[in-house]
All heavy atoms as TSV, in Angstrom:
chain	resi	resn	atom	element	x	y	z
A	1	MET	N	N	-2.325	-16.923	19.858
A	1	MET	CA	C	-3.289	-16.106	19.185
A	1	MET	C	C	-2.624	-14.824	18.657
A	1	MET	O	O	-2.882	-14.408	17.541
A	1	MET	CB	C	-4.428	-15.774	20.152
A	1	MET	CG	C	-5.523	-15.037	19.491
A	1	MET	SD	S	-6.307	-16.033	18.246
A	1	MET	CE	C	-7.916	-16.141	18.829
A	2	ARG	N	N	-1.766	-14.256	19.491
A	2	ARG	CA	C	-1.086	-13.027	19.073
A	2	ARG	C	C	-0.193	-13.291	17.862
A	2	ARG	O	O	-0.145	-12.499	16.922
A	2	ARG	CB	C	-0.261	-12.469	20.228
A	2	ARG	CG	C	0.518	-11.209	19.846
A	2	ARG	CD	C	1.392	-10.738	20.973
A	2	ARG	NE	N	0.570	-10.055	21.946
A	2	ARG	CZ	C	1.040	-9.491	23.049
A	2	ARG	NH1	N	2.316	-9.557	23.335
A	2	ARG	NH2	N	0.238	-8.873	23.877
A	3	ALA	N	N	0.544	-14.401	17.876
A	3	ALA	CA	C	1.439	-14.731	16.765
A	3	ALA	C	C	0.647	-14.994	15.489
A	3	ALA	O	O	1.085	-14.621	14.397
A	3	ALA	CB	C	2.288	-15.949	17.125
A	4	THR	N	N	-0.524	-15.596	15.614
A	4	THR	CA	C	-1.360	-15.831	14.441
A	4	THR	C	C	-1.826	-14.512	13.843
A	4	THR	O	O	-1.778	-14.320	12.625
A	4	THR	CB	C	-2.580	-16.693	14.819
A	4	THR	OG1	O	-2.113	-17.926	15.353
A	4	THR	CG2	C	-3.456	-16.954	13.616
A	5	GLY	N	N	-2.264	-13.601	14.683
A	5	GLY	CA	C	-2.686	-12.283	14.204
A	5	GLY	C	C	-1.542	-11.507	13.584
A	5	GLY	O	O	-1.705	-10.853	12.548
A	6	GLN	N	N	-0.387	-11.580	14.201
A	6	GLN	CA	C	0.783	-10.892	13.669
A	6	GLN	C	C	1.178	-11.470	12.318
A	6	GLN	O	O	1.469	-10.738	11.372
A	6	GLN	CB	C	1.941	-10.999	14.647
A	6	GLN	CG	C	3.201	-10.333	14.155
A	6	GLN	CD	C	4.365	-10.558	15.107
A	6	GLN	OE1	O	4.263	-11.279	16.085
A	6	GLN	NE2	N	5.484	-9.932	14.805
A	7	GLY	N	N	1.173	-12.775	12.209
A	7	GLY	CA	C	1.516	-13.420	10.936
A	7	GLY	C	C	0.523	-13.085	9.845
A	7	GLY	O	O	0.902	-12.845	8.695
A	8	PHE	N	N	-0.764	-13.059	10.187
A	8	PHE	CA	C	-1.784	-12.703	9.210
A	8	PHE	C	C	-1.580	-11.276	8.704
A	8	PHE	O	O	-1.604	-11.029	7.497
A	8	PHE	CB	C	-3.185	-12.852	9.818
A	8	PHE	CG	C	-4.268	-12.401	8.898
A	8	PHE	CD1	C	-4.703	-13.215	7.865
A	8	PHE	CD2	C	-4.855	-11.154	9.056
A	8	PHE	CE1	C	-5.702	-12.798	7.008
A	8	PHE	CE2	C	-5.850	-10.728	8.207
A	8	PHE	CZ	C	-6.273	-11.553	7.176
A	9	CYS	N	N	-1.388	-10.339	9.614
A	9	CYS	CA	C	-1.209	-8.942	9.212
A	9	CYS	C	C	0.051	-8.752	8.373
A	9	CYS	O	O	0.035	-8.026	7.382
A	9	CYS	CB	C	-1.170	-8.041	10.438
A	9	CYS	SG	S	-2.744	-7.936	11.289
A	10	PHE	N	N	1.134	-9.393	8.769
A	10	PHE	CA	C	2.381	-9.277	8.029
A	10	PHE	C	C	2.219	-9.807	6.607
A	10	PHE	O	O	2.610	-9.162	5.639
A	10	PHE	CB	C	3.492	-10.035	8.758
A	10	PHE	CG	C	4.796	-10.053	8.030
A	10	PHE	CD1	C	5.615	-8.940	8.015
A	10	PHE	CD2	C	5.207	-11.187	7.343
A	10	PHE	CE1	C	6.822	-8.955	7.333
A	10	PHE	CE2	C	6.403	-11.210	6.663
A	10	PHE	CZ	C	7.210	-10.081	6.662
A	11	ASN	N	N	1.630	-10.977	6.487
A	11	ASN	CA	C	1.489	-11.587	5.165
A	11	ASN	C	C	0.411	-10.915	4.328
A	11	ASN	O	O	0.497	-10.910	3.098
A	11	ASN	CB	C	1.232	-13.083	5.297
A	11	ASN	CG	C	2.473	-13.809	5.753
A	11	ASN	OD1	O	3.560	-13.575	5.214
A	11	ASN	ND2	N	2.344	-14.647	6.743
A	12	PHE	N	N	-0.593	-10.326	4.943
A	12	PHE	CA	C	-1.595	-9.569	4.203
A	12	PHE	C	C	-0.942	-8.343	3.566
A	12	PHE	O	O	-1.233	-7.994	2.428
A	12	PHE	CB	C	-2.752	-9.144	5.111
A	12	PHE	CG	C	-3.872	-8.491	4.384
A	12	PHE	CD1	C	-4.731	-9.248	3.606
A	12	PHE	CD2	C	-4.071	-7.127	4.469
A	12	PHE	CE1	C	-5.776	-8.646	2.925
A	12	PHE	CE2	C	-5.104	-6.523	3.794
A	12	PHE	CZ	C	-5.966	-7.281	3.016
A	13	GLY	N	N	-0.037	-7.702	4.292
A	13	GLY	CA	C	0.713	-6.579	3.731
A	13	GLY	C	C	1.576	-7.003	2.556
A	13	GLY	O	O	1.692	-6.273	1.566
A	14	ARG	N	N	2.163	-8.174	2.658
A	14	ARG	CA	C	2.964	-8.696	1.538
A	14	ARG	C	C	2.087	-8.976	0.334
A	14	ARG	O	O	2.492	-8.759	-0.809
A	14	ARG	CB	C	3.695	-9.963	1.968
A	14	ARG	CG	C	4.796	-9.674	2.975
A	14	ARG	CD	C	5.465	-10.926	3.416
A	14	ARG	NE	N	6.191	-11.513	2.290
A	14	ARG	CZ	C	6.996	-12.541	2.392
A	14	ARG	NH1	N	7.172	-13.124	3.559
A	14	ARG	NH2	N	7.615	-13.008	1.339
A	15	LEU	N	N	0.881	-9.472	0.555
A	15	LEU	CA	C	-0.053	-9.741	-0.534
A	15	LEU	C	C	-0.447	-8.448	-1.245
A	15	LEU	O	O	-0.448	-8.376	-2.482
A	15	LEU	CB	C	-1.295	-10.449	-0.002
A	15	LEU	CG	C	-2.397	-10.727	-1.015
A	15	LEU	CD1	C	-1.935	-11.775	-2.011
A	15	LEU	CD2	C	-3.652	-11.177	-0.306
A	16	ILE	N	N	-0.747	-7.415	-0.479
A	16	ILE	CA	C	-1.104	-6.124	-1.069
A	16	ILE	C	C	0.076	-5.556	-1.854
A	16	ILE	O	O	-0.097	-4.999	-2.941
A	16	ILE	CB	C	-1.573	-5.139	0.020
A	16	ILE	CG1	C	-2.857	-5.647	0.686
A	16	ILE	CG2	C	-1.782	-3.745	-0.525
A	16	ILE	CD1	C	-4.035	-5.790	-0.245
A	17	ALA	N	N	1.296	-5.694	-1.332
A	17	ALA	CA	C	2.479	-5.212	-2.045
A	17	ALA	C	C	2.679	-5.978	-3.351
A	17	ALA	O	O	3.052	-5.385	-4.372
A	17	ALA	CB	C	3.712	-5.350	-1.159
A	18	ALA	N	N	2.417	-7.273	-3.339
A	18	ALA	CA	C	2.553	-8.069	-4.566
A	18	ALA	C	C	1.524	-7.647	-5.602
A	18	ALA	O	O	1.832	-7.551	-6.795
A	18	ALA	CB	C	2.407	-9.551	-4.245
A	19	ILE	N	N	0.311	-7.387	-5.166
A	19	ILE	CA	C	-0.721	-6.929	-6.097
A	19	ILE	C	C	-0.324	-5.590	-6.700
A	19	ILE	O	O	-0.481	-5.358	-7.899
A	19	ILE	CB	C	-2.088	-6.851	-5.393
A	19	ILE	CG1	C	-2.584	-8.250	-5.072
A	19	ILE	CG2	C	-3.110	-6.109	-6.252
A	19	ILE	CD1	C	-3.807	-8.287	-4.176
A	20	GLY	N	N	0.210	-4.702	-5.884
A	20	GLY	CA	C	0.664	-3.407	-6.394
A	20	GLY	C	C	1.771	-3.551	-7.416
A	20	GLY	O	O	1.771	-2.876	-8.452
A	21	ALA	N	N	2.712	-4.457	-7.158
A	21	ALA	CA	C	3.808	-4.666	-8.106
A	21	ALA	C	C	3.310	-5.275	-9.412
A	21	ALA	O	O	3.772	-4.906	-10.497
A	21	ALA	CB	C	4.865	-5.565	-7.475
A	22	LEU	N	N	2.363	-6.190	-9.317
A	22	LEU	CA	C	1.835	-6.822	-10.526
A	22	LEU	C	C	0.966	-5.874	-11.350
A	22	LEU	O	O	0.875	-6.018	-12.567
A	22	LEU	CB	C	1.038	-8.075	-10.153
A	22	LEU	CG	C	1.856	-9.233	-9.596
A	22	LEU	CD1	C	0.938	-10.336	-9.097
A	22	LEU	CD2	C	2.818	-9.764	-10.646
A	23	GLN	N	N	0.334	-4.924	-10.711
A	23	GLN	CA	C	-0.546	-3.994	-11.420
A	23	GLN	C	C	0.172	-2.719	-11.862
A	23	GLN	O	O	-0.450	-1.841	-12.466
A	23	GLN	CB	C	-1.743	-3.627	-10.536
A	23	GLN	CG	C	-2.678	-4.784	-10.297
A	23	GLN	CD	C	-3.237	-5.350	-11.587
A	23	GLN	OE1	O	-3.616	-4.615	-12.487
A	23	GLN	NE2	N	-3.277	-6.657	-11.677
A	24	LEU	N	N	1.456	-2.622	-11.600
A	24	LEU	CA	C	2.205	-1.420	-11.976
A	24	LEU	C	C	2.182	-1.194	-13.482
A	24	LEU	O	O	2.034	-0.058	-13.943
A	24	LEU	CB	C	3.645	-1.511	-11.470
A	24	LEU	CG	C	4.510	-0.278	-11.713
A	24	LEU	CD1	C	3.912	0.925	-11.001
A	24	LEU	CD2	C	5.914	-0.518	-11.242
A	25	GLY	N	N	2.282	-2.243	-14.269
A	25	GLY	CA	C	2.228	-2.107	-15.726
A	25	GLY	C	C	0.888	-1.570	-16.201
A	25	GLY	O	O	0.830	-0.698	-17.074
A	26	ASN	N	N	-0.190	-2.086	-15.632
A	26	ASN	CA	C	-1.517	-1.589	-15.987
A	26	ASN	C	C	-1.706	-0.137	-15.580
A	26	ASN	O	O	-2.314	0.656	-16.300
A	26	ASN	CB	C	-2.607	-2.447	-15.344
A	26	ASN	CG	C	-2.640	-3.842	-15.893
A	26	ASN	OD1	O	-2.229	-4.074	-17.020
A	26	ASN	ND2	N	-3.098	-4.776	-15.093
A	27	LEU	N	N	-1.197	0.208	-14.410
A	27	LEU	CA	C	-1.317	1.575	-13.930
A	27	LEU	C	C	-0.499	2.531	-14.794
A	27	LEU	O	O	-0.945	3.633	-15.108
A	27	LEU	CB	C	-0.861	1.642	-12.472
A	27	LEU	CG	C	-1.210	2.875	-11.667
A	27	LEU	CD1	C	-2.712	3.100	-11.646
A	27	LEU	CD2	C	-0.701	2.738	-10.258
A	28	THR	N	N	0.691	2.108	-15.206
A	28	THR	CA	C	1.519	2.923	-16.090
A	28	THR	C	C	0.832	3.114	-17.437
A	28	THR	O	O	0.827	4.217	-17.988
A	28	THR	CB	C	2.901	2.272	-16.282
A	28	THR	OG1	O	3.502	2.082	-15.007
A	28	THR	CG2	C	3.810	3.143	-17.132
A	29	ALA	N	N	0.228	2.061	-17.970
A	29	ALA	CA	C	-0.477	2.154	-19.251
A	29	ALA	C	C	-1.690	3.075	-19.147
A	29	ALA	O	O	-2.043	3.750	-20.126
A	29	ALA	CB	C	-0.901	0.772	-19.703
A	30	MET	N	N	-2.311	3.118	-17.977
A	30	MET	CA	C	-3.466	3.988	-17.797
A	30	MET	C	C	-3.080	5.466	-17.919
A	30	MET	O	O	-3.844	6.281	-18.426
A	30	MET	CB	C	-4.102	3.727	-16.430
A	30	MET	CG	C	-5.413	4.447	-16.217
A	30	MET	SD	S	-6.137	4.063	-14.627
A	30	MET	CE	C	-5.248	5.202	-13.580
A	31	PHE	N	N	-1.885	5.814	-17.461
A	31	PHE	CA	C	-1.425	7.200	-17.516
A	31	PHE	C	C	-0.760	7.556	-18.844
A	31	PHE	O	O	-0.445	8.713	-19.087
A	31	PHE	CB	C	-0.445	7.488	-16.373
A	31	PHE	CG	C	-1.103	7.592	-15.035
A	31	PHE	CD1	C	-0.868	6.645	-14.067
A	31	PHE	CD2	C	-1.958	8.639	-14.744
A	31	PHE	CE1	C	-1.467	6.735	-12.826
A	31	PHE	CE2	C	-2.558	8.746	-13.518
A	31	PHE	CZ	C	-2.320	7.791	-12.551
A	32	LYS	N	N	-0.500	6.578	-19.686
A	32	LYS	CA	C	0.197	6.823	-20.953
A	32	LYS	C	C	-0.763	7.416	-21.979
A	32	LYS	O	O	-1.782	6.840	-22.311
A	32	LYS	CB	C	0.782	5.504	-21.488
A	32	LYS	CG	C	1.560	5.653	-22.775
A	32	LYS	CD	C	2.873	6.357	-22.531
A	32	LYS	CE	C	3.689	6.393	-23.803
A	32	LYS	NZ	N	3.716	7.691	-24.413
A	33	THR	N	N	-0.427	8.595	-22.457
A	33	THR	CA	C	-1.159	9.244	-23.542
A	33	THR	C	C	-0.132	9.761	-24.550
A	33	THR	O	O	1.066	9.607	-24.371
A	33	THR	CB	C	-2.023	10.410	-23.033
A	33	THR	OG1	O	-1.174	11.400	-22.441
A	33	THR	CG2	C	-3.048	9.947	-22.005
A	34	ASP	N	N	-0.620	10.399	-25.610
A	34	ASP	CA	C	0.300	10.944	-26.612
A	34	ASP	C	C	1.137	12.092	-26.053
A	34	ASP	O	O	2.271	12.294	-26.461
A	34	ASP	CB	C	-0.496	11.437	-27.826
A	34	ASP	CG	C	-1.139	10.281	-28.572
A	34	ASP	OD1	O	-0.623	9.151	-28.465
A	34	ASP	OD2	O	-2.153	10.514	-29.252
A	35	ALA	N	N	0.579	12.843	-25.118
A	35	ALA	CA	C	1.281	14.010	-24.572
A	35	ALA	C	C	2.200	13.650	-23.402
A	35	ALA	O	O	2.983	14.487	-22.962
A	35	ALA	CB	C	0.274	15.056	-24.120
A	36	VAL	N	N	2.115	12.428	-22.907
A	36	VAL	CA	C	2.883	12.019	-21.726
A	36	VAL	C	C	3.913	10.981	-22.139
A	36	VAL	O	O	3.592	9.997	-22.802
A	36	VAL	CB	C	1.934	11.444	-20.651
A	36	VAL	CG1	C	2.711	10.969	-19.441
A	36	VAL	CG2	C	0.905	12.473	-20.238
A	37	THR	N	N	5.153	11.186	-21.712
A	37	THR	CA	C	6.212	10.220	-22.029
A	37	THR	C	C	6.108	9.000	-21.111
A	37	THR	O	O	5.357	9.003	-20.132
A	37	THR	CB	C	7.600	10.853	-21.861
A	37	THR	OG1	O	7.800	11.176	-20.482
A	37	THR	CG2	C	7.742	12.104	-22.709
A	38	VAL	N	N	6.883	7.973	-21.437
A	38	VAL	CA	C	6.889	6.745	-20.631
A	38	VAL	C	C	7.392	7.042	-19.224
A	38	VAL	O	O	6.866	6.519	-18.236
A	38	VAL	CB	C	7.757	5.670	-21.314
A	38	VAL	CG1	C	7.904	4.449	-20.432
A	38	VAL	CG2	C	7.177	5.299	-22.661
A	39	VAL	N	N	8.398	7.886	-19.119
A	39	VAL	CA	C	8.962	8.231	-17.806
A	39	VAL	C	C	7.931	8.978	-16.970
A	39	VAL	O	O	7.769	8.715	-15.776
A	39	VAL	CB	C	10.257	9.055	-17.967
A	39	VAL	CG1	C	10.765	9.536	-16.628
A	39	VAL	CG2	C	11.314	8.239	-18.684
A	40	GLN	N	N	7.209	9.895	-17.580
A	40	GLN	CA	C	6.190	10.642	-16.848
A	40	GLN	C	C	5.035	9.741	-16.419
A	40	GLN	O	O	4.508	9.887	-15.320
A	40	GLN	CB	C	5.660	11.792	-17.692
A	40	GLN	CG	C	6.656	12.916	-17.876
A	40	GLN	CD	C	6.160	13.954	-18.877
A	40	GLN	OE1	O	5.409	13.637	-19.794
A	40	GLN	NE2	N	6.592	15.194	-18.698
A	41	SER	N	N	4.644	8.819	-17.277
A	41	SER	CA	C	3.555	7.913	-16.900
A	41	SER	C	C	3.986	6.981	-15.767
A	41	SER	O	O	3.199	6.670	-14.879
A	41	SER	CB	C	3.063	7.121	-18.103
A	41	SER	OG	O	4.073	6.279	-18.599
A	42	ALA	N	N	5.242	6.548	-15.784
A	42	ALA	CA	C	5.753	5.727	-14.686
A	42	ALA	C	C	5.807	6.535	-13.395
A	42	ALA	O	O	5.451	6.026	-12.319
A	42	ALA	CB	C	7.132	5.181	-15.026
A	43	ALA	N	N	6.224	7.781	-13.471
A	43	ALA	CA	C	6.259	8.638	-12.282
A	43	ALA	C	C	4.859	8.844	-11.720
A	43	ALA	O	O	4.669	8.842	-10.495
A	43	ALA	CB	C	6.898	9.979	-12.627
A	44	ASN	N	N	3.874	9.001	-12.589
A	44	ASN	CA	C	2.495	9.144	-12.125
A	44	ASN	C	C	2.015	7.862	-11.447
A	44	ASN	O	O	1.332	7.914	-10.423
A	44	ASN	CB	C	1.569	9.489	-13.296
A	44	ASN	CG	C	1.810	10.879	-13.828
A	44	ASN	OD1	O	2.330	11.744	-13.140
A	44	ASN	ND2	N	1.436	11.093	-15.071
A	45	ALA	N	N	2.364	6.715	-12.000
A	45	ALA	CA	C	1.973	5.442	-11.403
A	45	ALA	C	C	2.619	5.263	-10.032
A	45	ALA	O	O	1.961	4.827	-9.080
A	45	ALA	CB	C	2.365	4.295	-12.326
A	46	TYR	N	N	3.889	5.599	-9.913
A	46	TYR	CA	C	4.568	5.494	-8.615
A	46	TYR	C	C	3.969	6.466	-7.604
A	46	TYR	O	O	3.882	6.161	-6.414
A	46	TYR	CB	C	6.064	5.755	-8.756
A	46	TYR	CG	C	6.793	4.658	-9.506
A	46	TYR	CD1	C	7.703	4.965	-10.498
A	46	TYR	CD2	C	6.561	3.319	-9.224
A	46	TYR	CE1	C	8.377	3.968	-11.182
A	46	TYR	CE2	C	7.230	2.320	-9.906
A	46	TYR	CZ	C	8.134	2.650	-10.886
A	46	TYR	OH	O	8.794	1.657	-11.556
A	47	SER	N	N	3.544	7.629	-8.061
A	47	SER	CA	C	2.911	8.592	-7.154
A	47	SER	C	C	1.598	8.048	-6.604
A	47	SER	O	O	1.295	8.220	-5.424
A	47	SER	CB	C	2.655	9.912	-7.881
A	47	SER	OG	O	3.866	10.504	-8.265
A	48	VAL	N	N	0.830	7.394	-7.446
A	48	VAL	CA	C	-0.424	6.796	-6.989
A	48	VAL	C	C	-0.142	5.696	-5.974
A	48	VAL	O	O	-0.812	5.608	-4.929
A	48	VAL	CB	C	-1.238	6.253	-8.188
A	48	VAL	CG1	C	-2.389	5.389	-7.719
A	48	VAL	CG2	C	-1.746	7.394	-9.040
A	49	LEU	N	N	0.855	4.855	-6.243
A	49	LEU	CA	C	1.191	3.783	-5.307
A	49	LEU	C	C	1.702	4.339	-3.977
A	49	LEU	O	O	1.426	3.779	-2.916
A	49	LEU	CB	C	2.231	2.847	-5.914
A	49	LEU	CG	C	1.719	1.932	-7.023
A	49	LEU	CD1	C	2.861	1.104	-7.597
A	49	LEU	CD2	C	0.609	1.040	-6.532
A	50	SER	N	N	2.429	5.447	-4.011
A	50	SER	CA	C	2.920	6.028	-2.759
A	50	SER	C	C	1.792	6.622	-1.933
A	50	SER	O	O	1.910	6.727	-0.708
A	50	SER	CB	C	3.990	7.075	-3.037
A	50	SER	OG	O	3.420	8.210	-3.660
A	51	CYS	N	N	0.687	6.975	-2.571
A	51	CYS	CA	C	-0.464	7.505	-1.827
A	51	CYS	C	C	-1.051	6.447	-0.904
A	51	CYS	O	O	-1.637	6.781	0.126
A	51	CYS	CB	C	-1.525	8.024	-2.780
A	51	CYS	SG	S	-1.062	9.558	-3.586
A	52	ILE	N	N	-0.885	5.165	-1.242
A	52	ILE	CA	C	-1.354	4.094	-0.363
A	52	ILE	C	C	-0.640	4.178	0.981
A	52	ILE	O	O	-1.252	4.033	2.038
A	52	ILE	CB	C	-1.137	2.723	-1.025
A	52	ILE	CG1	C	-2.018	2.611	-2.269
A	52	ILE	CG2	C	-1.403	1.587	-0.058
A	52	ILE	CD1	C	-1.720	1.405	-3.117
A	53	TYR	N	N	0.659	4.438	0.956
A	53	TYR	CA	C	1.416	4.569	2.198
A	53	TYR	C	C	1.004	5.815	2.968
A	53	TYR	O	O	0.930	5.792	4.199
A	53	TYR	CB	C	2.917	4.596	1.915
A	53	TYR	CG	C	3.433	3.285	1.412
A	53	TYR	CD1	C	3.712	3.088	0.068
A	53	TYR	CD2	C	3.615	2.217	2.282
A	53	TYR	CE1	C	4.171	1.874	-0.397
A	53	TYR	CE2	C	4.077	0.992	1.826
A	53	TYR	CZ	C	4.347	0.843	0.488
A	53	TYR	OH	O	4.795	-0.363	0.034
A	54	LEU	N	N	0.717	6.902	2.262
A	54	LEU	CA	C	0.278	8.116	2.939
A	54	LEU	C	C	-1.069	7.913	3.623
A	54	LEU	O	O	-1.280	8.383	4.746
A	54	LEU	CB	C	0.204	9.271	1.940
A	54	LEU	CG	C	1.541	9.710	1.349
A	54	LEU	CD1	C	1.325	10.778	0.283
A	54	LEU	CD2	C	2.460	10.225	2.435
A	55	VAL	N	N	-1.964	7.211	2.966
A	55	VAL	CA	C	-3.263	6.908	3.581
A	55	VAL	C	C	-3.062	6.046	4.823
A	55	VAL	O	O	-3.690	6.277	5.863
A	55	VAL	CB	C	-4.195	6.218	2.563
A	55	VAL	CG1	C	-5.420	5.638	3.236
A	55	VAL	CG2	C	-4.607	7.198	1.483
A	56	GLY	N	N	-2.169	5.071	4.742
A	56	GLY	CA	C	-1.870	4.234	5.901
A	56	GLY	C	C	-1.286	5.024	7.056
A	56	GLY	O	O	-1.605	4.760	8.221
A	57	MET	N	N	-0.446	5.999	6.758
A	57	MET	CA	C	0.143	6.829	7.814
A	57	MET	C	C	-0.918	7.664	8.515
A	57	MET	O	O	-0.837	7.906	9.722
A	57	MET	CB	C	1.238	7.722	7.239
A	57	MET	CG	C	2.487	6.969	6.891
A	57	MET	SD	S	3.751	7.905	5.992
A	57	MET	CE	C	3.762	9.474	6.768
A	58	VAL	N	N	-1.932	8.094	7.782
A	58	VAL	CA	C	-3.020	8.867	8.388
A	58	VAL	C	C	-3.935	7.944	9.202
A	58	VAL	O	O	-4.340	8.277	10.320
A	58	VAL	CB	C	-3.811	9.631	7.306
A	58	VAL	CG1	C	-5.064	10.245	7.873
A	58	VAL	CG2	C	-2.938	10.693	6.663
A	59	LEU	N	N	-4.247	6.777	8.654
A	59	LEU	CA	C	-5.159	5.864	9.336
A	59	LEU	C	C	-4.599	5.317	10.642
A	59	LEU	O	O	-5.359	5.006	11.563
A	59	LEU	CB	C	-5.524	4.700	8.410
A	59	LEU	CG	C	-6.471	5.034	7.269
A	59	LEU	CD1	C	-6.706	3.804	6.395
A	59	LEU	CD2	C	-7.784	5.563	7.789
A	60	VAL	N	N	-3.275	5.206	10.739
A	60	VAL	CA	C	-2.691	4.654	11.958
A	60	VAL	C	C	-2.972	5.559	13.164
A	60	VAL	O	O	-3.031	5.095	14.302
A	60	VAL	CB	C	-1.179	4.390	11.773
A	60	VAL	CG1	C	-0.376	5.664	11.841
A	60	VAL	CG2	C	-0.688	3.386	12.790
A	61	TRP	N	N	-3.201	6.829	12.952
A	61	TRP	CA	C	-3.506	7.745	14.055
A	61	TRP	C	C	-4.883	7.465	14.653
A	61	TRP	O	O	-5.166	7.861	15.780
A	61	TRP	CB	C	-3.417	9.189	13.598
A	61	TRP	CG	C	-2.000	9.588	13.327
A	61	TRP	CD1	C	-1.415	9.740	12.113
A	61	TRP	CD2	C	-0.983	9.854	14.290
A	61	TRP	NE1	N	-0.109	10.075	12.259
A	61	TRP	CE2	C	0.195	10.163	13.592
A	61	TRP	CE3	C	-0.946	9.858	15.676
A	61	TRP	CZ2	C	1.382	10.471	14.227
A	61	TRP	CZ3	C	0.231	10.168	16.312
A	61	TRP	CH2	C	1.386	10.464	15.581
A	62	PHE	N	N	-5.754	6.799	13.901
A	62	PHE	CA	C	-7.093	6.497	14.385
A	62	PHE	C	C	-7.187	5.116	15.034
A	62	PHE	O	O	-8.246	4.745	15.535
A	62	PHE	CB	C	-8.101	6.607	13.230
A	62	PHE	CG	C	-8.212	7.995	12.689
A	62	PHE	CD1	C	-7.634	8.324	11.472
A	62	PHE	CD2	C	-8.877	8.983	13.388
A	62	PHE	CE1	C	-7.722	9.606	10.965
A	62	PHE	CE2	C	-8.972	10.270	12.892
A	62	PHE	CZ	C	-8.400	10.577	11.681
A	63	ALA	N	N	-6.105	4.364	15.037
A	63	ALA	CA	C	-6.097	3.039	15.662
A	63	ALA	C	C	-6.072	3.202	17.183
A	63	ALA	O	O	-5.452	4.128	17.713
A	63	ALA	CB	C	-4.882	2.244	15.198
A	64	PRO	N	N	-6.735	2.329	17.904
A	64	PRO	CA	C	-6.754	2.451	19.372
A	64	PRO	C	C	-5.397	2.099	19.979
A	64	PRO	O	O	-4.694	1.217	19.484
A	64	PRO	CB	C	-7.826	1.450	19.799
A	64	PRO	CG	C	-7.875	0.447	18.699
A	64	PRO	CD	C	-7.536	1.194	17.440
A	65	GLU	N	N	-5.041	2.777	21.042
A	65	GLU	CA	C	-3.796	2.503	21.759
A	65	GLU	C	C	-3.996	1.255	22.621
A	65	GLU	O	O	-4.974	1.155	23.367
A	65	GLU	CB	C	-3.422	3.687	22.641
A	65	GLU	CG	C	-2.195	3.479	23.503
A	65	GLU	CD	C	-0.951	3.242	22.687
A	65	GLU	OE1	O	-0.663	4.031	21.781
A	65	GLU	OE2	O	-0.269	2.230	22.931
A	66	THR	N	N	-3.097	0.306	22.526
A	66	THR	CA	C	-3.219	-0.951	23.287
A	66	THR	C	C	-2.079	-1.145	24.275
A	66	THR	O	O	-1.978	-2.212	24.878
A	66	THR	CB	C	-3.267	-2.149	22.319
A	66	THR	OG1	O	-2.071	-2.157	21.533
A	66	THR	CG2	C	-4.478	-2.077	21.416
A	67	LYS	N	N	-1.259	-0.137	24.454
A	67	LYS	CA	C	-0.128	-0.260	25.369
A	67	LYS	C	C	-0.640	-0.428	26.807
A	67	LYS	O	O	-1.487	0.323	27.279
A	67	LYS	CB	C	0.750	0.981	25.273
A	67	LYS	CG	C	1.972	0.941	26.145
A	67	LYS	CD	C	2.808	2.182	25.940
A	67	LYS	CE	C	4.035	2.167	26.808
A	67	LYS	NZ	N	4.826	3.387	26.644
A	68	GLY	N	N	-0.142	-1.446	27.498
A	68	GLY	CA	C	-0.497	-1.671	28.891
A	68	GLY	C	C	-1.816	-2.415	29.080
A	68	GLY	O	O	-2.183	-2.688	30.211
A	69	ARG	N	N	-2.506	-2.743	28.034
A	69	ARG	CA	C	-3.771	-3.475	28.160
A	69	ARG	C	C	-3.486	-4.976	28.169
A	69	ARG	O	O	-2.586	-5.454	27.505
A	69	ARG	CB	C	-4.712	-3.126	27.018
A	69	ARG	CG	C	-5.138	-1.661	27.075
A	69	ARG	CD	C	-5.910	-1.237	25.868
A	69	ARG	NE	N	-7.269	-1.758	25.906
A	69	ARG	CZ	C	-8.139	-1.616	24.924
A	69	ARG	NH1	N	-7.775	-0.995	23.824
A	69	ARG	NH2	N	-9.350	-2.092	25.032
A	70	SER	N	N	-4.287	-5.697	28.914
A	70	SER	CA	C	-4.088	-7.146	28.980
A	70	SER	C	C	-4.705	-7.821	27.755
A	70	SER	O	O	-5.611	-7.291	27.122
A	70	SER	CB	C	-4.747	-7.703	30.238
A	70	SER	OG	O	-6.145	-7.501	30.176
A	71	LEU	N	N	-4.162	-8.994	27.439
A	71	LEU	CA	C	-4.717	-9.788	26.334
A	71	LEU	C	C	-5.980	-10.486	26.824
A	71	LEU	O	O	-6.033	-11.005	27.928
A	71	LEU	CB	C	-3.698	-10.819	25.875
A	71	LEU	CG	C	-2.416	-10.269	25.284
A	71	LEU	CD1	C	-1.462	-11.398	24.964
A	71	LEU	CD2	C	-2.730	-9.489	24.021
A	72	GLN	N	N	-6.988	-10.517	25.997
A	72	GLN	CA	C	-8.246	-11.135	26.426
A	72	GLN	C	C	-8.516	-12.383	25.655
A	72	GLN	O	O	-8.387	-12.570	24.561
A	72	GLN	CB	C	-9.386	-10.162	26.250
A	72	GLN	CG	C	-9.239	-8.979	27.166
A	72	GLN	CD	C	-10.354	-7.969	26.958
A	72	GLN	OE1	O	-11.232	-8.152	26.133
A	72	GLN	NE2	N	-10.328	-6.909	27.719
């Protein structure tokens, strides 16, 4: 059961990363305007994607501690 949960979580993270990589072009195009260069729009897109990791770093502090608990 533990290995199944671990595999699901690992592969779910890979799925989210793949979606982020596939949507990078759309996100870059969203930031592209006449006043913004291609490099700046790409930097803005990467900044938005990095915020996902920052949110994850904050959310992990709210996860329950399971060290020393038995499996049920």
